[in-house]
C-alpha positions in Angstrom: 14.9 -26.8 -5.1 13.5 -25.3 -8.3 13.1 -27.5 -11.3 14.4 -26.1 -14.6 12.7 -27.3 -17.7 15.0 -28.5 -20.5 12.2 -28.3 -23.1 10.2 -25.3 -22.3 11.6 -21.9 -23.3 9.6 -18.7 -23.4 9.6 -16.4 -26.4 12.6 -14.5 -25.0 14.8 -17.7 -24.7 14.8 -17.8 -20.9 14.2 -21.2 -19.4 11.0 -21.7 -17.5 11.4 -22.8 -13.8 9.0 -24.6 -11.6 8.8 -23.9 -7.8 6.1 -25.2 -5.5 3.9 -26.1 -8.4 4.1 -22.7 -10.0 5.9 -21.9 -13.3 8.1 -18.9 -13.6 9.4 -17.4 -16.9 13.0 -17.4 -15.7 15.3 -18.2 -12.7 15.7 -14.4 -12.2 11.9 -14.0 -11.8 11.8 -16.9 -9.4 14.6 -15.4 -7.3 12.7 -12.1 -7.1 9.6 -14.0 -6.0 11.5 -15.7 -3.2 12.8 -12.3 -2.1 9.3 -10.8 -2.1 7.9 -13.8 -0.2 10.5 -13.2 2.5 9.6 -9.5 2.6 5.9 -10.4 2.9 6.7 -12.7 5.8 8.7 -10.0 7.6 5.7 -7.6 7.1 7.6 -5.2 4.7 5.0 -5.7 2.0 1.5 -7.3 1.8 -0.9 -8.7 -0.8 1.8 -10.1 -3.0 0.3 -11.3 -6.3 1.8 -12.8 -9.5 0.9 -12.4 -13.1 -1.5 -9.5 -12.6 -3.3 -8.5 -15.9 -4.0 -4.9 -16.9 -6.0 -4.0 -19.9 -4.2 -1.3 -21.8 -6.4 -1.0 -24.9 -9.9 -2.6 -25.1 -10.9 -4.7 -28.0 -12.4 -2.7 -30.8 -14.7 -3.4 -33.7 -13.3 -2.3 -37.1 -15.4 -0.7 -39.8 -15.6 -4.0 -41.7 -17.1 -5.7 -38.6 -13.9 -7.6 -37.6 -12.7 -7.3 -34.1 -9.3 -6.0 -33.2 -8.1 -7.8 -30.0 -7.4 -5.8 -26.9 -3.9 -5.2 -25.6 -2.9 -6.4 -22.2 0.1 -6.0 -19.9 0.8 -8.8 -17.5 2.9 -7.7 -14.5 5.2 -10.2 -12.9 4.3 -9.0 -9.4 2.1 -6.6 -7.6 2.0 -5.8 -3.9 1.5 -3.0 -1.3 4.4 -1.3 0.4 4.0 1.6 2.8 0.3 1.9 1.8 1.1 2.2 -1.9 0.5 -0.2 -4.8 3.7 -1.4 -6.5 3.9 -3.2 -9.9 7.1 -4.9 -10.7 8.5 -6.5 -13.9 11.7 -8.6 -13.9 13.8 -7.7 -16.8 16.8 -9.4 -18.3 18.2 -8.2 -21.6 17.2 -4.6 -22.2 18.3 -4.2 -25.8 15.8 -6.3 -27.7 12.5 -6.2 -29.5 10.8 -7.6 -26.5 12.1 -4.7 -24.3 10.9 -2.2 -26.9 7.3 -3.7 -26.6 7.6 -3.5 -22.8 8.6 0.1 -23.1 5.4 1.0 -24.9 3.3 -1.0 -22.4 5.1 0.7 -19.5 4.2 4.1 -20.9 0.6 3.0 -21.5 0.4 1.8 -17.8 1.5 5.3 -16.7 -1.0 7.0 -19.0 -4.0 4.8 -18.2 -3.5 3.9 -14.6 -0.9 6.3 -13.3 1.2 3.3 -12.4 5.0 3.5 -12.7 6.3 0.0 -13.3 9.3 -0.9 -11.1 11.9 -2.7 -13.3 14.0 -5.3 -11.4 
């Protein structure tokens, strides 16, 4: 049974959930992980990974010598299905500032890596 944290909320107000020693950003993300685990066990997908990082924009040095941090997208899940790589992101509320940021990162993923993020 997943443990729901009473104290820990992420920046989008979803409650973090712990399952088998791993922490998930929401119950919805955990539910999808359990589905993907079952799919992997049935052989429908393989190489399931969580929290996969993609660099979208590398760090850059400004003219004054200061460094501008890079920009990263962290996918909820990645796996192989039918010989193709799939990147998934579990989404809740789609009318928010957080979703607007995700939309930009989704477009950068397509531009830089040719990866279309599957929204669940």
